[in-house]
Backbone as JSON Lines, residues from 0, in Angstrom:
{"i":0,"aa":"M","n":[21.03,-36.43,11.96],"ca":[19.77,-35.7,12.1],"c":[19.95,-34.45,12.96]}
{"i":1,"aa":"S","n":[20.8,-34.58,13.99],"ca":[21.03,-33.44,14.86],"c":[21.7,-32.3,14.1]}
{"i":2,"aa":"D","n":[22.57,-32.66,13.14],"ca":[23.22,-31.64,12.32],"c":[22.2,-30.9,11.47]}
{"i":3,"aa":"L","n":[21.18,-31.63,11.0],"ca":[20.13,-31.03,10.19],"c":[19.33,-30.02,11.01]}
{"i":4,"aa":"Y","n":[18.98,-30.42,12.23],"ca":[18.24,-29.52,13.12],"c":[19.08,-28.29,13.47]}
{"i":5,"aa":"T","n":[20.35,-28.52,13.71],"ca":[21.25,-27.41,14.03],"c":[21.33,-26.42,12.88]}
{"i":6,"aa":"Q","n":[21.41,-26.95,11.64],"ca":[21.46,-26.1,10.47],"c":[20.16,-25.31,10.31]}
{"i":7,"aa":"M","n":[19.02,-25.97,10.56],"ca":[17.72,-25.3,10.44],"c":[17.6,-24.17,11.45]}
{"i":8,"aa":"I","n":[18.03,-24.42,12.68],"ca":[17.98,-23.4,13.73],"c":[18.9,-22.24,13.38]}
{"i":9,"aa":"T","n":[20.09,-22.56,12.87],"ca":[21.05,-21.52,12.49],"c":[20.49,-20.63,11.39]}
{"i":10,"aa":"V","n":[19.88,-21.26,10.39],"ca":[19.28,-20.51,9.28],"c":[18.14,-19.63,9.78]}
{"i":11,"aa":"F","n":[17.29,-20.19,10.65],"ca":[16.15,-19.43,11.17],"c":[16.62,-18.22,11.97]}
{"i":12,"aa":"L","n":[17.58,-18.43,12.86],"ca":[18.07,-17.32,13.68],"c":[18.76,-16.26,12.82]}
{"i":13,"aa":"G","n":[19.48,-16.72,11.8],"ca":[20.13,-15.77,10.9],"c":[19.13,-14.91,10.17]}
{"i":14,"aa":"F","n":[18.1,-15.53,9.6],"ca":[17.07,-14.79,8.9],"c":[16.28,-13.89,9.85]}
{"i":15,"aa":"F","n":[15.99,-14.41,11.05],"ca":[15.2,-13.63,12.02],"c":[15.94,-12.36,12.41]}
{"i":16,"aa":"A","n":[17.24,-12.47,12.62],"ca":[18.04,-11.31,13.02],"c":[18.12,-10.29,11.9]}
{"i":17,"aa":"I","n":[18.28,-10.77,10.65],"ca":[18.41,-9.86,9.52],"c":[17.06,-9.23,9.16]}
{"i":18,"aa":"M","n":[16.03,-10.07,9.05],"ca":[14.71,-9.6,8.63],"c":[13.99,-8.85,9.74]}
{"i":19,"aa":"N","n":[14.19,-9.27,10.99],"ca":[13.64,-8.61,12.18],"c":[12.14,-8.31,12.04]}
{"i":20,"aa":"P","n":[11.3,-9.34,12.09],"ca":[9.87,-9.13,11.91],"c":[9.23,-8.21,12.95]}
{"i":21,"aa":"I","n":[9.8,-8.16,14.15],"ca":[9.24,-7.31,15.2],"c":[9.39,-5.84,14.83]}
{"i":22,"aa":"A","n":[10.6,-5.45,14.42],"ca":[10.82,-4.06,14.01],"c":[10.04,-3.72,12.75]}
{"i":23,"aa":"N","n":[9.97,-4.66,11.82],"ca":[9.25,-4.42,10.57],"c":[7.75,-4.32,10.79]}
{"i":24,"aa":"T","n":[7.25,-4.93,11.87],"ca":[5.83,-4.8,12.2],"c":[5.52,-3.35,12.55]}
{"i":25,"aa":"A","n":[6.4,-2.71,13.3],"ca":[6.22,-1.3,13.63],"c":[6.31,-0.44,12.37]}
{"i":26,"aa":"A","n":[7.22,-0.8,11.48],"ca":[7.35,-0.06,10.22],"c":[6.08,-0.24,9.38]}
{"i":27,"aa":"F","n":[5.56,-1.45,9.37],"ca":[4.32,-1.74,8.65],"c":[3.17,-0.9,9.2]}
{"i":28,"aa":"A","n":[3.09,-0.79,10.54],"ca":[2.05,0.01,11.17],"c":[2.18,1.48,10.78]}
{"i":29,"aa":"G","n":[3.41,1.96,10.72],"ca":[3.62,3.35,10.35],"c":[3.28,3.64,8.9]}
{"i":30,"aa":"L","n":[3.47,2.64,8.03],"ca":[3.24,2.83,6.6],"c":[1.78,2.69,6.2]}
{"i":31,"aa":"V","n":[1.05,1.76,6.84],"ca":[-0.32,1.47,6.4],"c":[-1.34,1.63,7.52]}
{"i":32,"aa":"G","n":[-0.96,2.35,8.57],"ca":[-1.84,2.5,9.72],"c":[-3.16,3.19,9.42]}
{"i":33,"aa":"D","n":[-3.22,3.98,8.34],"ca":[-4.44,4.7,8.01],"c":[-5.36,3.91,7.09]}
{"i":34,"aa":"K","n":[-4.99,2.67,6.78],"ca":[-5.79,1.87,5.85],"c":[-6.67,0.89,6.6]}
{"i":35,"aa":"S","n":[-7.68,0.35,5.91],"ca":[-8.61,-0.59,6.53],"c":[-7.94,-1.94,6.78]}
{"i":36,"aa":"K","n":[-8.61,-2.76,7.59],"ca":[-8.07,-4.09,7.91],"c":[-7.88,-4.92,6.65]}
{"i":37,"aa":"A","n":[-8.87,-4.87,5.76],"ca":[-8.79,-5.65,4.52],"c":[-7.61,-5.19,3.67]}
{"i":38,"aa":"E","n":[-7.39,-3.89,3.59],"ca":[-6.27,-3.36,2.81],"c":[-4.94,-3.77,3.42]}
{"i":39,"aa":"Q","n":[-4.88,-3.74,4.76],"ca":[-3.65,-4.14,5.45],"c":[-3.32,-5.61,5.18]}
{"i":40,"aa":"I","n":[-4.34,-6.46,5.22],"ca":[-4.14,-7.89,4.95],"c":[-3.66,-8.08,3.51]}
{"i":41,"aa":"K","n":[-4.27,-7.34,2.58],"ca":[-3.9,-7.45,1.17],"c":[-2.45,-7.01,0.96]}
{"i":42,"aa":"I","n":[-2.09,-5.89,1.57],"ca":[-0.73,-5.37,1.43],"c":[0.28,-6.32,2.07]}
{"i":43,"aa":"A","n":[-0.05,-6.81,3.28],"ca":[0.86,-7.73,3.98],"c":[1.07,-9.01,3.17]}
{"i":44,"aa":"A","n":[-0.02,-9.57,2.66],"ca":[0.07,-10.81,1.89],"c":[0.9,-10.61,0.63]}
{"i":45,"aa":"K","n":[0.62,-9.52,-0.1],"ca":[1.35,-9.26,-1.34],"c":[2.83,-9.02,-1.07]}
{"i":46,"aa":"A","n":[3.13,-8.24,-0.02],"ca":[4.52,-7.93,0.3],"c":[5.3,-9.19,0.64]}
{"i":47,"aa":"L","n":[4.69,-10.08,1.43],"ca":[5.41,-11.27,1.86],"c":[5.51,-12.32,0.76]}
{"i":48,"aa":"I","n":[4.51,-12.38,-0.13],"ca":[4.61,-13.29,-1.27],"c":[5.74,-12.84,-2.19]}
{"i":49,"aa":"I","n":[5.81,-11.52,-2.44],"ca":[6.89,-10.99,-3.26],"c":[8.24,-11.25,-2.6]}
{"i":50,"aa":"T","n":[8.29,-10.99,-1.29],"ca":[9.53,-11.21,-0.54],"c":[9.99,-12.66,-0.66]}
{"i":51,"aa":"F","n":[9.05,-13.6,-0.5],"ca":[9.4,-15.01,-0.57],"c":[9.98,-15.38,-1.94]}
{"i":52,"aa":"F","n":[9.33,-14.9,-3.0],"ca":[9.79,-15.27,-4.34],"c":[11.12,-14.58,-4.7]}
{"i":53,"aa":"V","n":[11.34,-13.38,-4.15],"ca":[12.63,-12.72,-4.37],"c":[13.74,-13.53,-3.73]}
{"i":54,"aa":"I","n":[13.52,-13.95,-2.48],"ca":[14.53,-14.74,-1.77],"c":[14.68,-16.11,-2.43]}
{"i":55,"aa":"L","n":[13.58,-16.69,-2.9],"ca":[13.64,-17.97,-3.6],"c":[14.52,-17.84,-4.86]}
{"i":56,"aa":"A","n":[14.31,-16.76,-5.59],"ca":[15.08,-16.55,-6.82],"c":[16.57,-16.41,-6.53]}
{"i":57,"aa":"F","n":[16.89,-15.62,-5.5],"ca":[18.31,-15.42,-5.18],"c":[18.92,-16.66,-4.55]}
{"i":58,"aa":"S","n":[18.11,-17.48,-3.86],"ca":[18.63,-18.73,-3.3],"c":[19.01,-19.7,-4.41]}
{"i":59,"aa":"L","n":[18.21,-19.7,-5.47],"ca":[18.45,-20.61,-6.59],"c":[19.44,-20.05,-7.61]}
{"i":60,"aa":"L","n":[19.3,-18.74,-7.89],"ca":[20.04,-18.16,-9.01],"c":[20.91,-16.96,-8.63]}
{"i":61,"aa":"G","n":[21.08,-16.74,-7.32],"ca":[21.77,-15.54,-6.86],"c":[23.13,-15.31,-7.49]}
{"i":62,"aa":"K","n":[23.99,-16.31,-7.43],"ca":[25.34,-16.16,-7.94],"c":[25.34,-15.92,-9.45]}
{"i":63,"aa":"A","n":[24.45,-16.63,-10.14],"ca":[24.37,-16.47,-11.6],"c":[23.88,-15.08,-11.97]}
{"i":64,"aa":"I","n":[22.89,-14.56,-11.22],"ca":[22.35,-13.22,-11.47],"c":[23.42,-12.16,-11.25]}
{"i":65,"aa":"F","n":[24.13,-12.26,-10.13],"ca":[25.16,-11.28,-9.82],"c":[26.29,-11.33,-10.85]}
{"i":66,"aa":"H","n":[26.66,-12.55,-11.25],"ca":[27.73,-12.7,-12.24],"c":[27.29,-12.16,-13.6]}
{"i":67,"aa":"L","n":[26.05,-12.41,-13.97],"ca":[25.53,-11.98,-15.27],"c":[25.56,-10.47,-15.42]}
{"i":68,"aa":"F","n":[25.14,-9.77,-14.37],"ca":[25.05,-8.31,-14.44],"c":[26.26,-7.6,-13.81]}
{"i":69,"aa":"G","n":[27.22,-8.37,-13.32],"ca":[28.4,-7.77,-12.72],"c":[28.09,-7.02,-11.44]}
{"i":70,"aa":"I","n":[27.11,-7.52,-10.67],"ca":[26.68,-6.86,-9.44],"c":[27.39,-7.49,-8.24]}
{"i":71,"aa":"T","n":[27.73,-6.66,-7.28],"ca":[28.34,-7.16,-6.05],"c":[27.39,-6.94,-4.88]}
{"i":72,"aa":"I","n":[27.58,-7.72,-3.81],"ca":[26.77,-7.54,-2.61],"c":[26.96,-6.14,-2.03]}
{"i":73,"aa":"S","n":[28.19,-5.63,-2.13],"ca":[28.48,-4.28,-1.61],"c":[27.65,-3.22,-2.32]}
{"i":74,"aa":"A","n":[27.55,-3.34,-3.65],"ca":[26.75,-2.39,-4.42],"c":[25.29,-2.49,-4.03]}
{"i":75,"aa":"L","n":[24.83,-3.72,-3.79],"ca":[23.44,-3.94,-3.38],"c":[23.18,-3.33,-2.01]}
{"i":76,"aa":"R","n":[24.14,-3.48,-1.09],"ca":[23.99,-2.91,0.24],"c":[23.93,-1.38,0.19]}
{"i":77,"aa":"I","n":[24.8,-0.77,-0.61],"ca":[24.84,0.7,-0.69],"c":[23.55,1.24,-1.28]}
{"i":78,"aa":"T","n":[23.09,0.66,-2.38],"ca":[21.85,1.11,-3.02],"c":[20.65,0.9,-2.1]}
{"i":79,"aa":"G","n":[20.56,-0.3,-1.51],"ca":[19.46,-0.59,-0.6],"c":[19.49,0.32,0.61]}
{"i":80,"aa":"G","n":[20.68,0.62,1.12],"ca":[20.81,1.51,2.27],"c":[20.31,2.91,1.97]}
{"i":81,"aa":"I","n":[20.62,3.4,0.77],"ca":[20.14,4.73,0.37],"c":[18.61,4.76,0.31]}
{"i":82,"aa":"L","n":[18.02,3.71,-0.27],"ca":[16.56,3.63,-0.38],"c":[15.9,3.61,1.01]}
{"i":83,"aa":"V","n":[16.45,2.77,1.9],"ca":[15.9,2.67,3.26],"c":[16.06,4.0,3.99]}
{"i":84,"aa":"F","n":[17.21,4.66,3.82],"ca":[17.44,5.95,4.47],"c":[16.42,6.99,4.02]}
{"i":85,"aa":"L","n":[16.14,7.03,2.72],"ca":[15.18,8.01,2.19],"c":[13.78,7.79,2.77]}
{"i":86,"aa":"V","n":[13.37,6.52,2.86],"ca":[12.07,6.21,3.47],"c":[12.07,6.67,4.93]}
{"i":87,"aa":"G","n":[13.12,6.31,5.67],"ca":[13.22,6.69,7.07],"c":[13.25,8.19,7.28]}
{"i":88,"aa":"Y","n":[13.95,8.9,6.39],"ca":[14.06,10.36,6.5],"c":[12.69,11.01,6.4]}
{"i":89,"aa":"H","n":[11.89,10.6,5.43],"ca":[10.56,11.17,5.26],"c":[9.65,10.81,6.44]}
{"i":90,"aa":"M","n":[9.75,9.57,6.93],"ca":[8.94,9.16,8.08],"c":[9.35,9.93,9.32]}
{"i":91,"aa":"L","n":[10.64,10.18,9.49],"ca":[11.15,10.9,10.65],"c":[10.6,12.32,10.71]}
{"i":92,"aa":"N","n":[10.38,12.91,9.52],"ca":[9.85,14.27,9.45],"c":[8.32,14.31,9.41]}
{"i":93,"aa":"G","n":[7.71,13.15,9.63],"ca":[6.26,13.1,9.69],"c":[5.59,13.15,8.34]}
{"i":94,"aa":"H","n":[6.35,12.89,7.26],"ca":[5.79,12.91,5.92],"c":[5.82,11.51,5.33]}
{"i":95,"aa":"T","n":[5.0,11.3,4.32],"ca":[5.02,10.05,3.59],"c":[6.08,10.14,2.51]}
{"i":96,"aa":"S","n":[6.94,9.15,2.47],"ca":[7.99,9.16,1.47],"c":[7.4,9.1,0.07]}
{"i":97,"aa":"K","n":[8.03,9.79,-0.88],"ca":[7.58,9.75,-2.27],"c":[7.66,8.34,-2.83]}
{"i":98,"aa":"M","n":[8.44,7.49,-2.17],"ca":[8.56,6.11,-2.62],"c":[7.28,5.33,-2.38]}
{"i":99,"aa":"H","n":[6.45,5.8,-1.44],"ca":[5.18,5.1,-1.2],"c":[4.05,6.09,-0.94]}
{"i":100,"aa":"T","n":[4.08,7.19,-1.72],"ca":[3.02,8.17,-1.6],"c":[1.72,7.65,-2.2]}
{"i":101,"aa":"A","n":[0.6,8.15,-1.74],"ca":[-0.69,7.7,-2.23],"c":[-1.03,8.34,-3.56]}
{"i":102,"aa":"Q","n":[-0.33,9.41,-3.92],"ca":[-0.62,10.1,-5.16],"c":[-0.17,9.29,-6.35]}
{"i":103,"aa":"G","n":[-1.14,8.92,-7.18],"ca":[-0.84,8.2,-8.4],"c":[-0.36,6.78,-8.19]}
{"i":104,"aa":"S","n":[-0.62,6.21,-7.02],"ca":[-0.19,4.84,-6.78],"c":[-1.27,4.08,-6.03]}
{"i":105,"aa":"E","n":[-1.24,2.77,-6.15],"ca":[-2.17,1.9,-5.45],"c":[-1.48,1.34,-4.23]}
{"i":106,"aa":"E","n":[-2.29,0.69,-3.36],"ca":[-1.71,0.12,-2.15],"c":[-0.72,-0.99,-2.47]}
{"i":107,"aa":"S","n":[-0.88,-1.61,-3.65],"ca":[0.03,-2.67,-4.04],"c":[1.45,-2.14,-4.22]}
{"i":108,"aa":"D","n":[1.59,-0.85,-4.56],"ca":[2.91,-0.26,-4.72],"c":[3.65,-0.24,-3.4]}
{"i":109,"aa":"I","n":[2.93,0.02,-2.31],"ca":[3.55,0.0,-0.99],"c":[4.02,-1.4,-0.66]}
{"i":110,"aa":"A","n":[3.26,-2.39,-1.08],"ca":[3.64,-3.78,-0.82],"c":[4.95,-4.12,-1.52]}
{"i":111,"aa":"V","n":[5.11,-3.6,-2.74],"ca":[6.33,-3.87,-3.5],"c":[7.5,-3.07,-2.95]}
{"i":112,"aa":"S","n":[7.31,-1.76,-2.8],"ca":[8.35,-0.88,-2.29],"c":[7.7,0.2,-1.42]}
{"i":113,"aa":"P","n":[8.11,0.36,-0.17],"ca":[9.35,-0.19,0.39],"c":[9.22,-1.48,1.19]}
{"i":114,"aa":"L","n":[7.99,-2.04,1.32],"ca":[7.84,-3.2,2.21],"c":[8.62,-4.43,1.74]}
{"i":115,"aa":"A","n":[8.26,-4.94,0.55],"ca":[8.93,-6.15,0.07],"c":[10.4,-5.89,-0.2]}
{"i":116,"aa":"V","n":[10.65,-4.85,-0.98],"ca":[12.03,-4.44,-1.33],"c":[12.15,-2.95,-1.07]}
{"i":117,"aa":"P","n":[13.04,-2.48,-0.19],"ca":[14.14,-3.27,0.4],"c":[13.97,-3.65,1.86]}
{"i":118,"aa":"L","n":[12.8,-3.36,2.49],"ca":[12.7,-3.58,3.94],"c":[12.73,-5.06,4.31]}
{"i":119,"aa":"L","n":[11.95,-5.89,3.61],"ca":[11.9,-7.32,3.94],"c":[12.96,-8.1,3.17]}
{"i":120,"aa":"A","n":[12.95,-7.97,1.86],"ca":[13.94,-8.65,1.02],"c":[15.05,-7.67,0.69]}
{"i":121,"aa":"G","n":[15.74,-7.22,1.72],"ca":[16.82,-6.25,1.55],"c":[18.14,-6.93,1.27]}
{"i":122,"aa":"P","n":[19.2,-6.13,1.11],"ca":[20.52,-6.68,0.82],"c":[20.99,-7.7,1.85]}
{"i":123,"aa":"G","n":[20.73,-7.42,3.12],"ca":[21.15,-8.34,4.17],"c":[20.44,-9.68,4.06]}
{"i":124,"aa":"T","n":[19.12,-9.64,3.8],"ca":[18.34,-10.87,3.66],"c":[18.77,-11.65,2.44]}
{"i":125,"aa":"I","n":[19.0,-10.95,1.33],"ca":[19.43,-11.61,0.09],"c":[20.81,-12.24,0.28]}
{"i":126,"aa":"A","n":[21.72,-11.49,0.91],"ca":[23.06,-12.01,1.15],"c":[23.01,-13.23,2.05]}
{"i":127,"aa":"T","n":[22.17,-13.18,3.08],"ca":[22.02,-14.31,4.0],"c":[21.49,-15.53,3.27]}
{"i":128,"aa":"A","n":[20.48,-15.33,2.42],"ca":[19.9,-16.43,1.65],"c":[20.94,-17.05,0.72]}
{"i":129,"aa":"M","n":[21.72,-16.2,0.06],"ca":[22.74,-16.7,-0.85],"c":[23.81,-17.48,-0.11]}
{"i":130,"aa":"N","n":[24.19,-16.99,1.06],"ca":[25.23,-17.67,1.85],"c":[24.77,-19.05,2.32]}
{"i":131,"aa":"F","n":[23.53,-19.11,2.88],"ca":[23.01,-20.37,3.39],"c":[22.76,-21.38,2.27]}
{"i":132,"aa":"S","n":[22.17,-20.91,1.17],"ca":[21.81,-21.83,0.09],"c":[23.03,-22.36,-0.66]}
{"i":133,"aa":"S","n":[24.08,-21.56,-0.74],"ca":[25.26,-21.97,-1.5],"c":[26.21,-22.84,-0.7]}
{"i":134,"aa":"S","n":[26.01,-22.88,0.62],"ca":[26.95,-23.62,1.48],"c":[26.55,-25.07,1.72]}
{"i":135,"aa":"G","n":[25.33,-25.44,1.32],"ca":[24.86,-26.8,1.63],"c":[24.3,-27.56,0.46]}
{"i":136,"aa":"G","n":[24.58,-27.14,-0.76],"ca":[24.07,-27.84,-1.93],"c":[22.56,-27.82,-2.0]}
{"i":137,"aa":"T","n":[21.98,-28.9,-2.51],"ca":[20.52,-28.99,-2.65],"c":[19.83,-28.95,-1.3]}
{"i":138,"aa":"T","n":[20.41,-29.65,-0.32],"ca":[19.84,-29.65,1.04],"c":[19.84,-28.24,1.61]}
{"i":139,"aa":"G","n":[20.92,-27.51,1.39],"ca":[21.01,-26.14,1.88],"c":[19.94,-25.25,1.27]}
{"i":140,"aa":"I","n":[19.68,-25.43,-0.01],"ca":[18.65,-24.63,-0.69],"c":[17.27,-24.94,-0.13]}
{"i":141,"aa":"I","n":[16.97,-26.24,0.05],"ca":[15.67,-26.66,0.57],"c":[15.45,-26.11,1.97]}
{"i":142,"aa":"I","n":[16.47,-26.23,2.83],"ca":[16.35,-25.74,4.21],"c":[16.18,-24.22,4.22]}
{"i":143,"aa":"T","n":[16.98,-23.52,3.4],"ca":[16.92,-22.06,3.35],"c":[15.53,-21.58,2.94]}
{"i":144,"aa":"V","n":[15.0,-22.15,1.87],"ca":[13.69,-21.73,1.35],"c":[12.58,-22.09,2.33]}
{"i":145,"aa":"S","n":[12.64,-23.3,2.9],"ca":[11.6,-23.74,3.83],"c":[11.56,-22.9,5.1]}
{"i":146,"aa":"V","n":[12.73,-22.64,5.67],"ca":[12.81,-21.83,6.89],"c":[12.35,-20.4,6.62]}
{"i":147,"aa":"F","n":[12.73,-19.86,5.46],"ca":[12.31,-18.5,5.14],"c":[10.8,-18.42,4.95]}
{"i":148,"aa":"A","n":[10.2,-19.47,4.4],"ca":[8.74,-19.51,4.24],"c":[8.06,-19.45,5.61]}
{"i":149,"aa":"I","n":[8.61,-20.17,6.58],"ca":[8.06,-20.14,7.94],"c":[8.19,-18.74,8.54]}
{"i":150,"aa":"L","n":[9.33,-18.1,8.32],"ca":[9.54,-16.75,8.84],"c":[8.58,-15.75,8.18]}
{"i":151,"aa":"C","n":[8.29,-15.95,6.9],"ca":[7.33,-15.09,6.21],"c":[5.94,-15.23,6.83]}
{"i":152,"aa":"L","n":[5.57,-16.46,7.19],"ca":[4.27,-16.69,7.83],"c":[4.21,-16.0,9.19]}
{"i":153,"aa":"I","n":[5.29,-16.11,9.96],"ca":[5.36,-15.45,11.27],"c":[5.23,-13.93,11.1]}
{"i":154,"aa":"T","n":[5.94,-13.39,10.12],"ca":[5.9,-11.95,9.86],"c":[4.51,-11.51,9.43]}
{"i":155,"aa":"F","n":[3.84,-12.33,8.62],"ca":[2.48,-12.03,8.17],"c":[1.53,-11.93,9.36]}
{"i":156,"aa":"I","n":[1.64,-12.86,10.29],"ca":[0.81,-12.83,11.49],"c":[1.08,-11.57,12.31]}
{"i":157,"aa":"C","n":[2.36,-11.21,12.43],"ca":[2.72,-9.99,13.15],"c":[2.12,-8.76,12.47]}
{"i":158,"aa":"F","n":[2.17,-8.73,11.15],"ca":[1.61,-7.6,10.4],"c":[0.1,-7.49,10.62]}
{"i":159,"aa":"I","n":[-0.59,-8.62,10.61],"ca":[-2.04,-8.6,10.78],"c":[-2.42,-8.04,12.15]}
{"i":160,"aa":"F","n":[-1.68,-8.42,13.17],"ca":[-1.99,-7.95,14.53],"c":[-1.51,-6.51,14.75]}
{"i":161,"aa":"S","n":[-0.77,-5.96,13.81],"ca":[-0.31,-4.57,13.97],"c":[-1.49,-3.61,13.99]}
{"i":162,"aa":"S","n":[-2.6,-3.97,13.35],"ca":[-3.77,-3.1,13.35],"c":[-4.35,-2.95,14.75]}
{"i":163,"aa":"N","n":[-4.22,-3.98,15.57],"ca":[-4.68,-3.9,16.96],"c":[-3.84,-2.89,17.74]}
{"i":164,"aa":"I","n":[-2.56,-2.85,17.43],"ca":[-1.68,-1.9,18.09],"c":[-2.06,-0.48,17.67]}
{"i":165,"aa":"I","n":[-2.37,-0.32,16.39],"ca":[-2.76,0.99,15.88],"c":[-4.02,1.48,16.56]}
{"i":166,"aa":"A","n":[-5.0,0.58,16.71],"ca":[-6.27,0.94,17.37],"c":[-6.04,1.3,18.83]}
{"i":167,"aa":"L","n":[-5.06,0.67,19.43],"ca":[-4.79,0.9,20.85],"c":[-4.11,2.23,21.11]}
{"i":168,"aa":"I","n":[-3.13,2.58,20.27],"ca":[-2.34,3.77,20.55],"c":[-2.9,5.04,19.9]}
{"i":169,"aa":"G","n":[-3.8,4.91,18.92],"ca":[-4.44,6.09,18.32],"c":[-3.55,6.83,17.34]}
{"i":170,"aa":"K","n":[-4.06,7.94,16.79],"ca":[-3.35,8.7,15.77],"c":[-2.05,9.3,16.29]}
{"i":171,"aa":"S","n":[-2.1,9.81,17.52],"ca":[-0.88,10.4,18.07],"c":[0.18,9.34,18.26]}
{"i":172,"aa":"G","n":[-0.26,8.15,18.66],"ca":[0.68,7.05,18.83],"c":[1.26,6.62,17.5]}
{"i":173,"aa":"I","n":[0.42,6.63,16.45],"ca":[0.89,6.27,15.11],"c":[1.96,7.25,14.66]}
{"i":174,"aa":"S","n":[1.73,8.55,14.96],"ca":[2.69,9.57,14.59],"c":[4.04,9.32,15.27]}
{"i":175,"aa":"I","n":[3.97,8.97,16.57],"ca":[5.19,8.7,17.31],"c":[5.9,7.47,16.75]}
{"i":176,"aa":"V","n":[5.11,6.4,16.49],"ca":[5.69,5.17,15.93],"c":[6.34,5.46,14.58]}
{"i":177,"aa":"T","n":[5.64,6.26,13.77],"ca":[6.16,6.59,12.44],"c":[7.5,7.3,12.53]}
{"i":178,"aa":"R","n":[7.58,8.3,13.44],"ca":[8.83,9.05,13.58],"c":[9.95,8.19,14.18]}
{"i":179,"aa":"L","n":[9.61,7.37,15.17],"ca":[10.62,6.49,15.77],"c":[11.13,5.48,14.75]}
{"i":180,"aa":"M","n":[10.19,4.9,13.98],"ca":[10.6,3.94,12.96],"c":[11.39,4.63,11.86]}
{"i":181,"aa":"G","n":[11.04,5.88,11.59],"ca":[11.8,6.65,10.61],"c":[13.25,6.79,11.04]}
{"i":182,"aa":"L","n":[13.44,7.08,12.33],"ca":[14.8,7.21,12.87],"c":[15.54,5.88,12.75]}
{"i":183,"aa":"I","n":[14.86,4.79,13.14],"ca":[15.48,3.47,13.09],"c":[15.83,3.09,11.66]}
{"i":184,"aa":"L","n":[14.9,3.34,10.73],"ca":[15.14,3.0,9.33],"c":[16.28,3.83,8.75]}
{"i":185,"aa":"A","n":[16.33,5.1,9.13],"ca":[17.43,5.96,8.65],"c":[18.78,5.42,9.14]}
{"i":186,"aa":"V","n":[18.81,4.99,10.4],"ca":[20.05,4.43,10.95],"c":[20.4,3.12,10.26]}
{"i":187,"aa":"I","n":[19.38,2.26,10.03],"ca":[19.61,0.99,9.34],"c":[20.16,1.26,7.95]}
{"i":188,"aa":"G","n":[19.56,2.23,7.24],"ca":[20.02,2.58,5.9],"c":[21.46,3.06,5.92]}
{"i":189,"aa":"T","n":[21.78,3.91,6.89],"ca":[23.15,4.41,7.02],"c":[24.13,3.28,7.28]}
{"i":190,"aa":"Q","n":[23.73,2.36,8.17],"ca":[24.6,1.22,8.49],"c":[24.82,0.34,7.27]}
{"i":191,"aa":"M","n":[23.77,0.16,6.46],"ca":[23.91,-0.65,5.24],"c":[24.91,-0.01,4.28]}
{"i":192,"aa":"V","n":[24.84,1.33,4.16],"ca":[25.77,2.04,3.29],"c":[27.19,1.92,3.83]}
{"i":193,"aa":"I","n":[27.36,2.09,5.14],"ca":[28.68,1.99,5.77],"c":[29.27,0.6,5.53]}
{"i":194,"aa":"T","n":[28.44,-0.44,5.72],"ca":[28.89,-1.81,5.52],"c":[29.34,-2.04,4.08]}
{"i":195,"aa":"G","n":[28.53,-1.52,3.14],"ca":[28.87,-1.67,1.72],"c":[30.14,-0.94,1.35]}
{"i":196,"aa":"V","n":[30.26,0.31,1.81],"ca":[31.45,1.11,1.5],"c":[32.7,0.5,2.14]}
{"i":197,"aa":"T","n":[32.56,0.02,3.38],"ca":[33.69,-0.6,4.07],"c":[34.19,-1.83,3.31]}
{"i":198,"aa":"A","n":[33.24,-2.63,2.81],"ca":[33.61,-3.81,2.04],"c":[34.35,-3.44,0.76]}
{"i":199,"aa":"V","n":[33.89,-2.37,0.11],"ca":[34.54,-1.92,-1.12],"c":[35.95,-1.44,-0.84]}
{"i":200,"aa":"V","n":[36.09,-0.63,0.21],"ca":[37.41,-0.11,0.57],"c":[38.36,-1.24,0.95]}
{"i":201,"aa":"S","n":[37.84,-2.21,1.69],"ca":[38.68,-3.35,2.11],"c":[39.16,-4.15,0.9]}
{"i":202,"aa":"S","n":[38.28,-4.3,-0.09],"ca":[38.64,-5.08,-1.28],"c":[39.68,-4.36,-2.13]}
{"i":203,"aa":"M","n":[39.76,-3.03,-1.98],"ca":[40.71,-2.24,-2.78],"c":[42.09,-2.19,-2.12]}
{"i":204,"aa":"S","n":[42.14,-2.43,-0.81],"ca":[43.41,-2.33,-0.09],"c":[44.18,-3.64,-0.15]}
């Protein structure tokens, strides 16, 4: 039983470090800070439901999906890193990224991209889910999915309370948060690309 608890804690800490709900709460505030409470709840719920099912799919079928399409984790990291960098770049310059612009799109689009993919269900989260689920058989899959569901609930609560932070710091504060998160996201995106490229180079040597 102690081994089971140890595995659950390990999975939770791994997902928490990769998904980083605290940092993503600030990103969420920067992306939807100008929307109403009801819209924020709708976006948060949709983003996390999508995130959960994406991770569920990769936990169950990850290896088969990658094998079917000839996709590697490194390719996923590089592509995801570029997407995250582009979002961060636009936020850093005080603009809304074209990936989640209000022109010709609904709030649900923001929930899908960039919130659900690639910020929440990014390459690192997918790789972590695949690693944990594939290492423990059926039990590993159950633990991985269950722990991730708990983390999604925690993240949802953090997202909901982000509106209180927005009300507290005001528009100028939102601008600062947006630019700071833009810098962080740009760095995260760059690191994801570096990690992917390094893995590719290592595999070739």
